[in-house]
DSSP file (Angstrom, degrees, kcal/mol; ACC not computed):
  #  RESIDUE AA STRUCTURE BP1 BP2  ACC     N-H-->O    O-->H-N    N-H-->O    O-->H-N    TCO  KAPPA ALPHA  PHI   PSI    X-CA   Y-CA   Z-CA
    1    1 A M              0   0    0      0, 0.0    87,-0.1     0, 0.0     2,-0.1   0.000 360.0 360.0 360.0 148.0    9.2   11.7    3.6
    2    2 A S        +     0   0    0     14,-0.1     2,-0.3    12,-0.1    14,-0.3  -0.371 360.0 101.7 -67.5 143.6    8.9   12.5    0.0
    3    3 A G  E     -A   15   0A   0     12,-3.0    12,-4.2    -2,-0.1     2,-0.3  -0.974  61.2 -84.7 172.6-167.9   11.1   15.3   -1.3
    4    4 A S  E     -A   14   0A   0     -2,-0.3     2,-0.4    10,-0.3    10,-0.2  -0.937  24.6-153.5-124.9 150.4   14.3   16.0   -3.3
    5    5 A K  E     -A   13   0A   0      8,-2.5     8,-2.7    -2,-0.3     2,-0.5  -0.968  25.0-114.5-124.8 149.9   17.8   16.2   -2.3
    6    6 A Q  E     +A   12   0A   0     -2,-0.4     6,-0.2     6,-0.2    -2,-0.0  -0.633  32.7 172.3 -78.2 125.5   20.6   18.1   -4.0
    7    7 A I  E    S-     0   0A   0      4,-2.1     5,-0.2    -2,-0.5    -1,-0.2   0.567  71.5  -1.7-106.1 -15.8   23.1   15.8   -5.5
    8    8 A A  E >  S-A   11   0A   0      3,-1.4     3,-2.4     0, 0.0    -1,-0.4  -0.945 103.0 -61.3-162.0 164.1   25.1   18.5   -7.4
    9    9 A P  T 3  S-     0   0    0      0, 0.0     3,-0.1     0, 0.0    -3,-0.0  -0.361 126.1  -1.6 -56.7 121.4   24.9   22.2   -7.8
   10   10 A G  T 3  S+     0   0    0      1,-0.2     2,-0.4    -2,-0.2    -4,-0.0   0.556 113.5 106.0  75.6   7.8   21.5   22.8   -9.6
   11   11 A R  E <   -A    8   0A   0     -3,-2.4    -4,-2.1     2,-0.0    -3,-1.4  -0.982  46.0-177.7-126.2 129.7   20.8   19.0   -9.8
   12   12 A Y  E     -A    6   0A   0     -2,-0.4     2,-0.4    -6,-0.2    -6,-0.2  -0.939  14.4-153.2-129.1 148.5   18.2   17.3   -7.5
   13   13 A R  E     -A    5   0A   0     -8,-2.7    -8,-2.5    -2,-0.3     2,-0.1  -0.981  25.5-118.8-121.0 131.6   17.1   13.7   -7.1
   14   14 A Q  E     -A    4   0A   0     -2,-0.4     2,-0.4   -10,-0.2   -10,-0.3  -0.416  29.7-167.2 -67.0 140.6   13.6   12.8   -5.9
   15   15 A S  E     -A    3   0A   0    -12,-4.2   -12,-3.0    -2,-0.1     2,-0.3  -0.995   4.8-174.7-131.0 136.9   13.5   10.8   -2.7
   16   16 A A        +     0   0    0     -2,-0.4    72,-0.1   -14,-0.3   -14,-0.1  -0.884  39.9  35.5-128.5 158.1   10.5    9.0   -1.3
   17   17 A G  S    S-     0   0    0     70,-1.4     2,-0.3    -2,-0.3    72,-0.1  -0.300  74.2 -84.1  96.0-179.7    9.7    7.1    1.9
   18   18 A R        -     0   0    0     71,-0.3    74,-0.2    -2,-0.1     2,-0.2  -0.919  25.2-126.3-127.3 150.0   10.8    7.6    5.4
   19   19 A Y    >   -     0   0    0     -2,-0.3     3,-1.7   139,-0.1     4,-0.4  -0.478  40.1-101.0 -83.6 166.3   13.7    6.6    7.6
   20   20 A L  G >  S+     0   0    0    139,-2.5     3,-1.5     1,-0.3   140,-0.2   0.896 123.6  58.3 -56.8 -40.3   13.2    4.7   10.8
   21   21 A E  G 3  S+     0   0    0      1,-0.3    -1,-0.3   138,-0.2   139,-0.1   0.634  96.3  64.2 -66.9 -13.7   13.7    7.9   12.7
   22   22 A D  G <  S+     0   0    0     -3,-1.7     2,-0.4     2,-0.0    -1,-0.3   0.556  85.0  89.6 -86.0 -11.4   10.8    9.5   10.9
   23   23 A F    <   -     0   0    0     -3,-1.5     2,-0.4    -4,-0.4   100,-0.0  -0.742  51.4-177.9 -94.8 134.1    8.2    7.1   12.3
   24   24 A T    >   -     0   0    0     -2,-0.4     3,-2.4    98,-0.0    96,-0.3  -0.995  35.3-108.6-129.9 127.6    6.3    7.8   15.5
   25   25 A V  T 3  S+     0   0    0     -2,-0.4    96,-0.2     1,-0.3     3,-0.1  -0.276 106.3  27.1 -53.0 132.9    3.8    5.4   17.0
   26   26 A G  T 3  S+     0   0    0     94,-2.8    -1,-0.3     1,-0.4    95,-0.1   0.091  87.1 129.4  97.4 -20.6    0.3    6.9   16.6
   27   27 A D    <   -     0   0    0     -3,-2.4    93,-2.6    92,-0.1     2,-0.4  -0.360  43.7-154.0 -65.5 147.6    1.0    8.9   13.5
   28   28 A V  E     -B  119   0B   0     91,-0.2     2,-0.6    -3,-0.1    91,-0.2  -0.990   3.4-157.6-125.8 131.4   -1.4    8.5   10.6
   29   29 A Y  E     -B  118   0B   0     89,-3.2    89,-2.2    -2,-0.4     2,-0.7  -0.939   7.3-150.7-111.9 118.2   -0.5    9.0    7.0
   30   30 A E  E     -B  117   0B   0     -2,-0.6     2,-0.5    87,-0.2    87,-0.2  -0.792  18.8-142.2 -89.2 117.5   -3.3    9.7    4.6
   31   31 A H  E     -B  116   0B   0     85,-2.3    85,-0.8    -2,-0.7    54,-0.1  -0.697  25.3-135.4 -89.0 124.5   -2.3    8.4    1.1
   32   32 A R  E     +     0   0B   0     -2,-0.5     2,-0.2    52,-0.1    83,-0.1  -0.948  64.1  40.0-133.1 156.9   -3.2   10.4   -1.9
   33   33 A P  E    S-     0   0B   0      0, 0.0     2,-0.0     0, 0.0    -2,-0.0   0.532  73.4-136.9 -79.4 168.9   -4.3   10.5   -4.6
   34   34 A G  E     -     0   0B   0     -2,-0.2     2,-0.4    81,-0.1    81,-0.2  -0.199  15.1-129.8 -74.7 179.9   -7.1    8.0   -4.5
   35   35 A R  E     -B  114   0B   0     79,-2.2    79,-2.9    -2,-0.0     2,-0.5  -0.951   4.1-146.2-142.4 118.0   -7.6    5.5   -7.3
   36   36 A T  E     -B  113   0B   0     -2,-0.4     2,-0.4    77,-0.3    77,-0.3  -0.728  24.2-134.8 -81.0 125.6  -10.9    4.8   -9.2
   37   37 A I        -     0   0    0     75,-2.7    74,-3.2    -2,-0.5     2,-0.2  -0.675  24.0-164.9 -82.4 127.2  -11.0    1.1  -10.2
   38   38 A N     >  -     0   0    0     -2,-0.4     4,-1.7    72,-0.2     5,-0.2  -0.601  33.4-104.3-106.6 175.3  -12.1    0.5  -13.7
   39   39 A E  H  > S+     0   0    0      1,-0.2     4,-2.9    -2,-0.2     5,-0.2   0.868 119.2  54.8 -64.2 -36.8  -13.2   -2.6  -15.5
   40   40 A A  H  > S+     0   0    0      2,-0.2     4,-3.0     1,-0.2     5,-0.3   0.912 105.2  54.4 -64.2 -39.6  -10.0   -3.0  -17.4
   41   41 A D  H  > S+     0   0    0      1,-0.2     4,-1.8     2,-0.2    -1,-0.2   0.952 114.1  41.9 -55.3 -49.6   -8.0   -3.0  -14.0
   42   42 A N  H  X S+     0   0    0     -4,-1.7     4,-2.3     2,-0.2    -2,-0.2   0.922 116.6  46.6 -65.5 -46.5  -10.2   -5.8  -12.7
   43   43 A T  H  X S+     0   0    0     -4,-2.9     4,-2.2     1,-0.2    -2,-0.2   0.917 113.9  47.1 -66.7 -44.4  -10.3   -7.8  -15.9
   44   44 A W  H  X S+     0   0    0     -4,-3.0     4,-2.5    -5,-0.2    -1,-0.2   0.861 111.1  52.1 -66.0 -34.3   -6.6   -7.6  -16.5
   45   45 A F  H  X S+     0   0    0     -4,-1.8     4,-2.2    -5,-0.3     6,-0.3   0.902 109.3  49.4 -70.0 -40.5   -5.8   -8.5  -12.9
   46   46 A T  H  X>S+     0   0    0     -4,-2.3     5,-1.9     1,-0.2     4,-0.6   0.911 114.6  45.3 -64.3 -39.0   -8.1  -11.6  -13.1
   47   47 A L  H  <5S+     0   0    0     -4,-2.2     3,-0.4     3,-0.2    -2,-0.2   0.895 112.1  51.0 -71.1 -36.8   -6.4  -12.7  -16.2
   48   48 A L  H  <5S+     0   0    0     -4,-2.5    -2,-0.2     1,-0.2    -1,-0.2   0.881 119.3  36.9 -63.2 -38.7   -2.9  -12.0  -14.9
   49   49 A T  H  <5S-     0   0    0     -4,-2.2    -1,-0.2    -5,-0.2    -2,-0.2   0.419 107.8-122.3 -97.0   1.2   -3.5  -14.0  -11.8
   50   50 A M  T  <5 +     0   0    0     -4,-0.6     2,-1.0    -3,-0.4    -3,-0.2   0.804  52.7 160.0  60.1  33.2   -5.6  -16.7  -13.5
   51   51 A N      < +     0   0    0     -5,-1.9    -1,-0.2    -6,-0.3    -2,-0.1  -0.760  13.6 178.5 -84.7 100.0   -8.5  -15.9  -11.1
   52   52 A T        +     0   0    0     -2,-1.0    -1,-0.1    -3,-0.1     5,-0.1   0.190  28.3 133.6 -94.9  14.1  -11.4  -17.4  -13.1
   53   53 A H    >   -     0   0    0      1,-0.2     3,-1.8    -7,-0.1     4,-0.4  -0.553  53.6-142.5 -68.6 123.6  -14.2  -16.7  -10.7
   54   54 A P  G >> S+     0   0    0      0, 0.0     4,-2.6     0, 0.0     3,-0.8   0.643  90.8  79.8 -64.0 -15.4  -17.0  -15.3  -12.9
   55   55 A L  G 34 S+     0   0    0      1,-0.2    16,-2.1     2,-0.2    -2,-0.1   0.670  93.5  51.8 -65.9 -15.1  -18.0  -12.8  -10.2
   56   56 A H  G <4 S+     0   0    0     -3,-1.8    -1,-0.2    14,-0.2    17,-0.1   0.678 130.3   5.7 -93.0 -22.4  -15.1  -10.7  -11.3
   57   57 A F  T <4 S+     0   0    0     -3,-0.8     2,-0.9    -4,-0.4    -2,-0.2   0.485 101.6  88.6-143.1  -6.4  -15.7  -10.5  -15.1
   58   58 A D     X  -     0   0    0     -4,-2.6     4,-2.8     1,-0.2     5,-0.2  -0.848  51.0-169.4-102.9 101.4  -19.0  -12.1  -16.1
   59   59 A H  H  > S+     0   0    0     -2,-0.9     4,-2.2     1,-0.2    -1,-0.2   0.840  85.4  50.0 -61.7 -37.8  -21.7   -9.3  -15.9
   60   60 A E  H  > S+     0   0    0      2,-0.2     4,-1.3     1,-0.2    -1,-0.2   0.927 113.2  46.2 -68.4 -44.8  -24.7  -11.7  -16.3
   61   61 A Y  H >4 S+     0   0    0      1,-0.2     3,-0.8     2,-0.2     4,-0.4   0.968 116.2  45.5 -61.6 -52.1  -23.4  -14.1  -13.6
   62   62 A A  H >< S+     0   0    0     -4,-2.8     3,-1.4    -8,-0.4     6,-0.8   0.859 105.8  60.1 -60.2 -37.1  -22.6  -11.1  -11.2
   63   63 A R  H 3< S+     0   0    0     -4,-2.2    -1,-0.3     1,-0.3    -2,-0.2   0.833 106.9  47.9 -56.9 -36.2  -26.0   -9.5  -12.0
   64   64 A K  T << S+     0   0    0     -4,-1.3    -1,-0.3    -3,-0.8    -2,-0.2   0.470  98.2  90.2 -87.4  -3.6  -27.7  -12.7  -10.6
   65   65 A S  S <  S-     0   0    0     -3,-1.4     3,-0.5    -4,-0.4    -3,-0.0  -0.241  97.8 -97.2 -83.4 176.1  -25.5  -12.8   -7.5
   66   66 A E  S    S+     0   0    0      1,-0.2    -1,-0.1     2,-0.1    -3,-0.1   0.716 124.5  54.7 -67.2 -16.8  -26.3  -11.1   -4.1
   67   67 A F  S    S-     0   0    0     -5,-0.2    -1,-0.2     2,-0.1    -4,-0.1   0.729  93.9-145.3 -87.8 -24.8  -24.1   -8.2   -5.2
   68   68 A G  S    S+     0   0    0     -6,-0.8     2,-0.3    -3,-0.5    -5,-0.2   0.406  71.6  43.5  76.8  -3.9  -25.9   -7.5   -8.5
   69   69 A R  S    S-     0   0    0     -7,-0.4    -2,-0.1   -14,-0.0    -1,-0.1  -0.968  99.8 -62.9-160.6 171.2  -22.7   -6.5  -10.2
   70   70 A C        -     0   0    0     -2,-0.3    40,-0.8   -14,-0.1     2,-0.3  -0.348  45.6-140.7 -66.5 138.4  -19.1   -7.5  -10.7
   71   71 A L  B     -F  109   0C   0    -16,-2.1     2,-0.3    38,-0.2    38,-0.2  -0.738  20.1-111.9 -93.0 144.4  -16.8   -7.4   -7.7
   72   72 A V        -     0   0    0     36,-3.3    36,-0.4    -2,-0.3     2,-0.1  -0.627  46.7-100.0 -70.2 135.2  -13.2   -6.2   -7.7
   73   73 A A    >>  -     0   0    0     -2,-0.3     4,-1.6     1,-0.1     3,-1.2  -0.393  30.3-131.1 -58.9 129.6  -10.9   -9.2   -7.1
   74   74 A S  H 3> S+     0   0    0      1,-0.3     4,-2.1     2,-0.2     5,-0.2   0.794 104.7  57.0 -61.5 -32.9  -10.0   -9.0   -3.5
   75   75 A P  H 3> S+     0   0    0      0, 0.0     4,-2.4     0, 0.0    -1,-0.3   0.817 105.6  53.4 -68.6 -24.7   -6.2   -9.6   -4.1
   76   76 A L  H <> S+     0   0    0     -3,-1.2     4,-2.5     2,-0.2     5,-0.2   0.902 106.7  51.7 -71.9 -41.5   -6.4   -6.5   -6.4
   77   77 A T  H  X S+     0   0    0     -4,-1.6     4,-2.4     2,-0.2     5,-0.2   0.941 111.7  46.1 -56.0 -48.2   -7.9   -4.5   -3.6
   78   78 A V  H  X S+     0   0    0     -4,-2.1     4,-2.7     1,-0.2     5,-0.2   0.950 112.3  51.0 -60.4 -48.9   -5.1   -5.5   -1.2
   79   79 A A  H  X S+     0   0    0     -4,-2.4     4,-2.7     1,-0.2    -1,-0.2   0.870 111.2  47.6 -59.6 -39.3   -2.4   -4.8   -3.8
   80   80 A M  H  X S+     0   0    0     -4,-2.5     4,-2.4     2,-0.2    -1,-0.2   0.905 111.2  49.5 -69.3 -41.1   -3.8   -1.3   -4.5
   81   81 A V  H  X S+     0   0    0     -4,-2.4     4,-1.0    -5,-0.2    -2,-0.2   0.926 113.1  47.6 -66.3 -41.3   -4.1   -0.4   -0.9
   82   82 A V  H >X S+     0   0    0     -4,-2.7     3,-1.3     1,-0.2     4,-0.9   0.974 112.9  50.2 -57.2 -55.6   -0.4   -1.6   -0.3
   83   83 A G  H >X S+     0   0    0     -4,-2.7     3,-0.6     1,-0.3     4,-0.5   0.838 104.7  55.8 -55.1 -36.5    0.7    0.3   -3.3
   84   84 A M  H 3< S+     0   0    0     -4,-2.4     4,-0.3     1,-0.2    -1,-0.3   0.817 107.6  50.3 -66.6 -26.2   -0.9    3.5   -2.2
   85   85 A S  H XX S+     0   0    0     -3,-1.3     4,-2.5    -4,-1.0     3,-0.6   0.648  87.8  87.8 -85.1 -14.7    1.0    3.3    1.1
   86   86 A V  H <X>S+     0   0    0     -4,-0.9     5,-1.6    -3,-0.6     4,-1.3   0.912  83.5  50.7 -56.4 -53.5    4.5    2.8   -0.5
   87   87 A S  H 3<5S+     0   0    0     -4,-0.5   -70,-1.4     1,-0.2    -1,-0.2   0.816 120.2  36.6 -61.8 -28.3    5.5    6.4   -1.0
   88   88 A D  H <45S+     0   0    0     -3,-0.6    -1,-0.2    -4,-0.3    -2,-0.2   0.820 134.4  15.9 -87.8 -34.1    4.7    7.4    2.7
   89   89 A T  H  <5S+     0   0    0     -4,-2.5   -71,-0.3   -72,-0.1    -3,-0.2   0.821 129.9  19.1-115.8 -38.8    5.7    4.2    4.5
   90   90 A S  T ><5S+     0   0    0     -4,-1.3     3,-1.2    -5,-0.5    -3,-0.2   0.303  75.3 109.3-128.3  11.3    8.0    1.8    2.6
   91   91 A A  T 3 <S+     0   0    0     -5,-1.6   -74,-0.1     1,-0.3   -75,-0.1   0.770  95.6  38.8 -62.2 -24.6    9.7    3.4   -0.4
   92   92 A K  T 3  S+     0   0    0    -74,-0.2    -1,-0.3    -6,-0.2    73,-0.3   0.468  90.8 133.3 -96.5  -5.7   13.0    3.2    1.6
   93   93 A A    <   -     0   0    0     -3,-1.2    65,-0.2     1,-0.1     3,-0.1  -0.059  49.0-154.9 -55.1 145.9   12.2   -0.3    3.0
   94   94 A I  S    S-     0   0    0     63,-3.5     2,-0.3     1,-0.4    64,-0.2   0.816  77.6 -17.3 -81.9 -40.6   14.9   -3.0    2.9
   95   95 A A  E     -C  157   0B   0     62,-1.1    62,-2.8     0, 0.0     2,-0.5  -0.980  59.6-114.8-161.4 150.9   12.2   -5.7    3.0
   96   96 A N  E     -C  156   0B   0     -2,-0.3    60,-0.3    60,-0.2     3,-0.1  -0.814  27.1-168.0 -79.4 131.3    8.6   -6.4    3.7
   97   97 A L  E     -     0   0B   0     58,-3.3     2,-0.2    -2,-0.5    59,-0.2   0.607  53.3 -53.9-102.5 -13.5    8.7   -8.8    6.7
   98   98 A G  E     -C  155   0B   0     57,-1.2    57,-2.4     2,-0.0     2,-0.3  -0.738  35.7-121.3 154.3 158.9    5.0   -9.8    6.6
   99   99 A W  E     +C  154   0B   0     55,-0.2     2,-0.3    -2,-0.2    55,-0.2  -0.917  29.1 178.4-120.9 148.4    1.3   -9.0    6.6
  100  100 A K  E     +C  153   0B   0     53,-1.9    53,-2.6    -2,-0.3    -2,-0.0  -0.989  55.4  23.9-148.1 160.3   -1.3  -10.3    9.1
  101  101 A E  E     -     0   0B   0     -2,-0.3     2,-0.5     1,-0.2    -1,-0.1   0.896  67.7-175.2  57.2  46.7   -4.9  -10.0    9.8
  102  102 A I  E     -     0   0B   0     50,-0.1     2,-0.4    -3,-0.1    50,-0.2  -0.629   8.1-179.5 -71.4 119.9   -5.9   -9.1    6.2
  103  103 A R  E     -C  151   0B   0     48,-3.1    48,-2.1    -2,-0.5    46,-0.0  -0.962  26.9-168.4-127.4 144.5   -9.6   -8.4    6.3
  104  104 A L        +     0   0    0     -2,-0.4    46,-0.2    46,-0.2    45,-0.1  -0.715  16.2 171.0-126.5  78.6  -12.0   -7.4    3.5
  105  105 A P        +     0   0    0      0, 0.0    44,-0.2     0, 0.0    -1,-0.1   0.650  65.3  21.8 -67.2 -19.3  -15.1   -6.3    5.4
  106  106 A A  S    S-     0   0    0     43,-0.2     2,-0.1    41,-0.1     0, 0.0  -0.983  86.7-101.2-147.7 153.3  -17.0   -4.9    2.5
  107  107 A P        -     0   0    0      0, 0.0     2,-0.4     0, 0.0    43,-0.1  -0.360  22.9-143.5 -77.2 154.9  -16.9   -5.4   -1.3
  108  108 A L        -     0   0    0    -36,-0.4   -36,-3.3    41,-0.1     2,-0.3  -0.958  20.3-156.7-114.9 137.8  -15.2   -3.0   -3.7
  109  109 A F  B >   -F   71   0C   0     -2,-0.4     3,-2.2   -38,-0.2   -72,-0.3  -0.807  30.0 -89.6-116.0 154.9  -16.9   -2.6   -7.1
  110  110 A V  T 3  S+     0   0    0    -40,-0.8   -72,-0.2    -2,-0.3     3,-0.1  -0.409 118.6  32.9 -54.9 131.4  -15.8   -1.5  -10.5
  111  111 A G  T 3  S+     0   0    0    -74,-3.2    -1,-0.3     1,-0.4     2,-0.1   0.187  90.4 122.3  96.6 -16.1  -16.2    2.3  -10.5
  112  112 A D    <   -     0   0    0     -3,-2.2   -75,-2.7   -75,-0.1     2,-0.5  -0.448  59.1-132.0 -73.8 151.4  -15.5    2.7   -6.8
  113  113 A T  E     -B   36   0B   0    -77,-0.3     2,-0.4    -2,-0.1    31,-0.3  -0.932  18.5-146.3-107.2 130.3  -12.7    5.0   -5.8
  114  114 A L  E     +B   35   0B   0    -79,-2.9   -79,-2.2    -2,-0.5     2,-0.3  -0.802  18.2 177.6-101.5 135.6  -10.3    3.6   -3.2
  115  115 A Y  E     - D   0 142B   0     27,-2.7    27,-3.1    -2,-0.4     2,-0.3  -0.938   8.4-170.9-128.6 150.3   -8.5    5.7   -0.6
  116  116 A S  E     -BD  31 141B   0    -85,-0.8   -85,-2.3    -2,-0.3     2,-0.3  -0.970  11.7-173.4-144.2 162.6   -6.1    4.5    2.1
  117  117 A E  E     -BD  30 140B   0     23,-1.9    23,-2.6    -2,-0.3     2,-0.4  -0.979  13.0-144.5-147.6 156.3   -4.3    5.5    5.2
  118  118 A S  E     -BD  29 139B   0    -89,-2.2   -89,-3.2    -2,-0.3     2,-0.4  -0.991   4.6-158.4-128.4 135.3   -1.7    3.9    7.5
  119  119 A A  E     -BD  28 138B   0     19,-2.6    19,-2.5    -2,-0.4     2,-0.6  -0.921  24.2-122.9-108.8 135.3   -1.3    4.2   11.3
  120  120 A V  E     + D   0 137B   0    -93,-2.6   -94,-2.8    -2,-0.4    17,-0.2  -0.681  33.3 171.1 -83.3 120.7    2.0    3.5   12.9
  121  121 A L  E     +     0   0B   0     15,-2.8     2,-0.3    -2,-0.6    16,-0.2   0.797  62.0   6.3 -97.2 -35.7    1.6    0.8   15.5
  122  122 A E  E     - D   0 136B   0     14,-1.7    14,-2.4   -98,-0.1     2,-0.4  -0.995  50.0-173.8-153.8 143.5    5.2    0.0   16.5
  123  123 A V  E     + D   0 135B   0     -2,-0.3     2,-0.3    12,-0.2    12,-0.2  -0.975  23.2 155.5-138.5 122.4    8.8    1.2   15.8
  124  124 A R  E     - D   0 134B   0     10,-2.4    10,-2.3    -2,-0.4     2,-0.1  -0.990  42.8-101.1-146.1 156.0   11.8   -0.6   17.1
  125  125 A E  E     - D   0 133B   0     -2,-0.3     8,-0.3     8,-0.3     2,-0.2  -0.429  45.8-105.5 -68.8 146.6   15.5   -1.1   16.5
  126  126 A S        -     0   0    0      6,-2.1     6,-0.1     3,-0.5    -1,-0.1  -0.563  17.1-146.8 -74.9 139.2   16.4   -4.3   14.7
  127  127 A K  S    S+     0   0    0     -2,-0.2    -1,-0.1     1,-0.1    -2,-0.0   0.776  98.9  31.1 -75.1 -27.8   18.1   -6.9   16.9
  128  128 A S  S    S+     0   0    0      1,-0.2    -1,-0.1    -3,-0.0    -2,-0.0   0.627 116.4  54.6-107.8 -15.7   20.3   -8.1   14.0
  129  129 A R    >   -     0   0    0      3,-0.1     3,-1.8     1,-0.1    -3,-0.5  -0.899  57.3-168.2-124.7 104.5   20.9   -5.0   11.9
  130  130 A P  T 3  S+     0   0    0      0, 0.0    -1,-0.1     0, 0.0    -3,-0.0   0.665  88.4  55.4 -65.9 -14.6   22.3   -2.0   13.7
  131  131 A T  T 3  S+     0   0    0     32,-0.1    29,-3.2    -6,-0.0     2,-0.3   0.269 110.6  42.2 -98.0  10.8   21.5    0.3   10.7
  132  132 A A  E <   - E   0 159B   0     -3,-1.8    -6,-2.1    27,-0.3     2,-0.3  -0.886  58.6-161.0-146.4 173.8   17.8   -0.6   10.5
  133  133 A G  E     -DE 125 158B   0     25,-2.2    25,-3.2    -8,-0.3     2,-0.5  -0.951  27.0-102.6-153.0 171.2   14.6   -1.1   12.5
  134  134 A V  E     -DE 124 157B   0    -10,-2.3   -10,-2.4    -2,-0.3     2,-0.4  -0.859  28.2-170.7-105.1 131.1   11.2   -2.7   12.2
  135  135 A V  E     -DE 123 156B   0     21,-2.4    21,-2.3    -2,-0.5     2,-0.5  -0.986   3.5-163.9-120.3 130.2    8.1   -0.6   11.6
  136  136 A T  E     +DE 122 155B   0    -14,-2.4   -15,-2.8    -2,-0.4   -14,-1.7  -0.957  12.9 179.0-116.0 131.1    4.6   -2.1   11.9
  137  137 A I  E     -DE 120 154B   0     17,-2.6    17,-2.4    -2,-0.5     2,-0.5  -0.888  26.8-137.0-125.8 156.6    1.7   -0.2   10.5
  138  138 A R  E     -DE 119 153B   0    -19,-2.5   -19,-2.6    -2,-0.3     2,-0.5  -0.983  25.4-163.5-111.1 120.5   -2.1   -0.8   10.1
  139  139 A T  E     -DE 118 152B   0     13,-2.8    13,-1.8    -2,-0.5     2,-0.4  -0.922   4.2-167.8-111.1 134.9   -3.3    0.2    6.7
  140  140 A T  E     -DE 117 151B   0    -23,-2.6   -23,-1.9    -2,-0.5     2,-0.4  -0.973   5.7-158.4-121.6 129.9   -7.0    0.7    6.0
  141  141 A G  E     -DE 116 150B   0      9,-3.3     8,-2.4    -2,-0.4     9,-1.4  -0.895  13.6-177.5-106.7 137.8   -8.6    1.1    2.5
  142  142 A R  E     -DE 115 148B   0    -27,-3.1   -27,-2.7    -2,-0.4     6,-0.2  -0.947  21.7-126.3-131.7 152.4  -12.0    2.8    2.2
  143  143 A N    >   -     0   0    0      4,-2.1     3,-2.2    -2,-0.3   -29,-0.2  -0.266  48.2 -83.0 -84.8-176.6  -14.3    3.5   -0.8
  144  144 A Q  T 3  S+     0   0    0    -31,-0.3   -30,-0.1     1,-0.3    -1,-0.1   0.690 130.9  55.8 -65.3 -17.6  -15.5    6.9   -1.7
  145  145 A A  T 3  S-     0   0    0    -32,-0.1    -1,-0.3     2,-0.1     0, 0.0   0.462 120.6-107.8 -91.2  -3.3  -18.4    6.6    0.8
  146  146 A G    <   +     0   0    0     -3,-2.2     2,-0.3     1,-0.3    -2,-0.1   0.508  68.7 148.5  88.5   5.2  -15.9    5.9    3.6
  147  147 A T        -     0   0    0      1,-0.1    -4,-2.1     2,-0.0     2,-0.4  -0.589  52.8-117.9 -75.2 130.8  -16.7    2.3    4.0
  148  148 A V  E     + E   0 142B   0     -2,-0.3    -6,-0.3    -6,-0.2     3,-0.1  -0.549  40.8 165.9 -70.3 122.6  -13.8    0.1    5.0
  149  149 A V  E     +     0   0B   0     -8,-2.4     2,-0.3    -2,-0.4   -43,-0.2   0.501  64.7  17.8-112.7 -11.0  -13.1   -2.4    2.2
  150  150 A C  E     + E   0 141B   0     -9,-1.4    -9,-3.3   -46,-0.2    -1,-0.3  -0.950  58.3 171.1-162.1 137.7   -9.6   -3.6    3.3
  151  151 A E  E     +CE 103 140B   0    -48,-2.1   -48,-3.1    -2,-0.3     2,-0.3  -0.988  11.8 149.6-148.2 147.1   -7.5   -3.6    6.5
  152  152 A F  E     - E   0 139B   0    -13,-1.8   -13,-2.8    -2,-0.3     2,-0.4  -0.973  38.3-119.1-166.7 158.8   -4.2   -5.3    7.4
  153  153 A E  E     -CE 100 138B   0    -53,-2.6   -53,-1.9    -2,-0.3     2,-0.4  -0.847  29.7-171.3-102.3 147.3   -1.1   -4.9    9.5
  154  154 A R  E     -CE  99 137B   0    -17,-2.4   -17,-2.6    -2,-0.4     2,-0.4  -0.997   9.7-159.1-138.5 132.5    2.3   -4.8    7.7
  155  155 A S  E     -CE  98 136B   0    -57,-2.4   -58,-3.3    -2,-0.4   -57,-1.2  -0.941  14.5-177.4-115.6 141.9    5.8   -4.9    9.1
  156  156 A M  E     -CE  96 135B   0    -21,-2.3   -21,-2.4    -2,-0.4     2,-0.7  -0.957  31.0-123.4-135.1 145.8    8.8   -3.7    7.2
  157  157 A L  E     -CE  95 134B   0    -62,-2.8   -63,-3.5    -2,-0.3   -62,-1.1  -0.845  38.7-169.8 -90.2 115.4   12.6   -3.5    7.8
  158  158 A I  E     - E   0 133B   0    -25,-3.2   -25,-2.2    -2,-0.7   -65,-0.1  -0.915  16.9-123.9-115.0 130.5   13.4    0.3    7.4
  159  159 A P  E     - E   0 132B   0      0, 0.0  -139,-2.5     0, 0.0   -27,-0.3  -0.294  23.9-116.5 -70.5 154.4   16.9    1.8    7.2
  160  160 A K    >   -     0   0    0    -29,-3.2     3,-2.2  -141,-0.2     4,-0.2  -0.468  53.8 -69.7 -77.8 162.1   18.1    4.4    9.6
  161  161 A R  T 3  S+     0   0    0      1,-0.3    -1,-0.2    -2,-0.2  -143,-0.0  -0.269 125.7  23.9 -55.5 135.6   19.0    7.8    8.2
  162  162 A G  T 3  S+     0   0    0     -3,-0.1    -1,-0.3     6,-0.0    -2,-0.0   0.397 108.1  80.5  89.5  -1.7   22.1    7.6    6.1
  163  163 A H    <   +     0   0    0     -3,-2.2     2,-0.2   -32,-0.1    -2,-0.1   0.262  61.0 107.4-122.5  11.0   21.7    3.9    5.3
  164  164 A A  S >  S-     0   0    0     -4,-0.2     3,-1.8    -5,-0.1     4,-0.5  -0.511  79.4-113.4 -86.2 157.6   19.1    3.7    2.5
  165  165 A V  G >  S+     0   0    0      1,-0.3     3,-1.3   -73,-0.3     6,-0.1   0.876 117.8  56.4 -59.8 -35.2   20.1    2.8   -1.0
  166  166 A D  G 3  S+     0   0    0      1,-0.3    -1,-0.3   -74,-0.1     5,-0.0   0.469  96.5  66.7 -80.6   2.5   19.2    6.4   -2.2
  167  167 A D  G <  S+     0   0    0     -3,-1.8    -1,-0.3     3,-0.0    -2,-0.2   0.580  81.7  97.3 -88.2 -12.8   21.7    7.7    0.4
  168  168 A R  S X  S-     0   0    0     -3,-1.3     3,-1.0    -4,-0.5    -5,-0.0  -0.507  74.5-136.6 -80.2 144.5   24.6    6.2   -1.4
  169  169 A S  T 3  S+     0   0    0      1,-0.2    -1,-0.1    -2,-0.2    -3,-0.0   0.703 101.6  60.7 -71.2 -21.0   26.7    8.4   -3.8
  170  170 A D  T 3         0   0    0      1,-0.2    -1,-0.2     0, 0.0    -4,-0.1   0.384 360.0 360.0 -92.7   7.1   26.8    5.6   -6.4
  171  171 A Y    <         0   0    0     -3,-1.0    -1,-0.2    -6,-0.1    -2,-0.1   0.469 360.0 360.0 -83.2 360.0   23.0    5.4   -6.8
């Protein structure tokens, strides 16, 4: 959980994320704040990733499409939904182990505001690392109208309490 810990008298260090023991199957974390996607976000992402599909940055092309306007590049949608979940779910993670069943059931448009939440599906001890475990979540991204625009499952290797990098005195 996000918070601060005292590292010396009168001195505190911010800490984010959860330990393995903090996850309970069935819990849902609403990630806030939301994020309104602007044209620069979408254009820069398409340039950065070399995604040259004109539906993401050519207004005239997009106007003539079935959508009538530019779409947010779907990998940007996935990346933002993942990013929104980090402080609640994986800020202490040792590693992301994988994503599956990524779905984009509705488009996201420039000007839409994205919100997300994660539900805990599974929590188990690691078979090979006694100081960690595996947490699997289902994260859902919705636009401002509540329409689901992105869904996926993600598994992460999460440390047990006392075994995260930010638990060490030399950090």
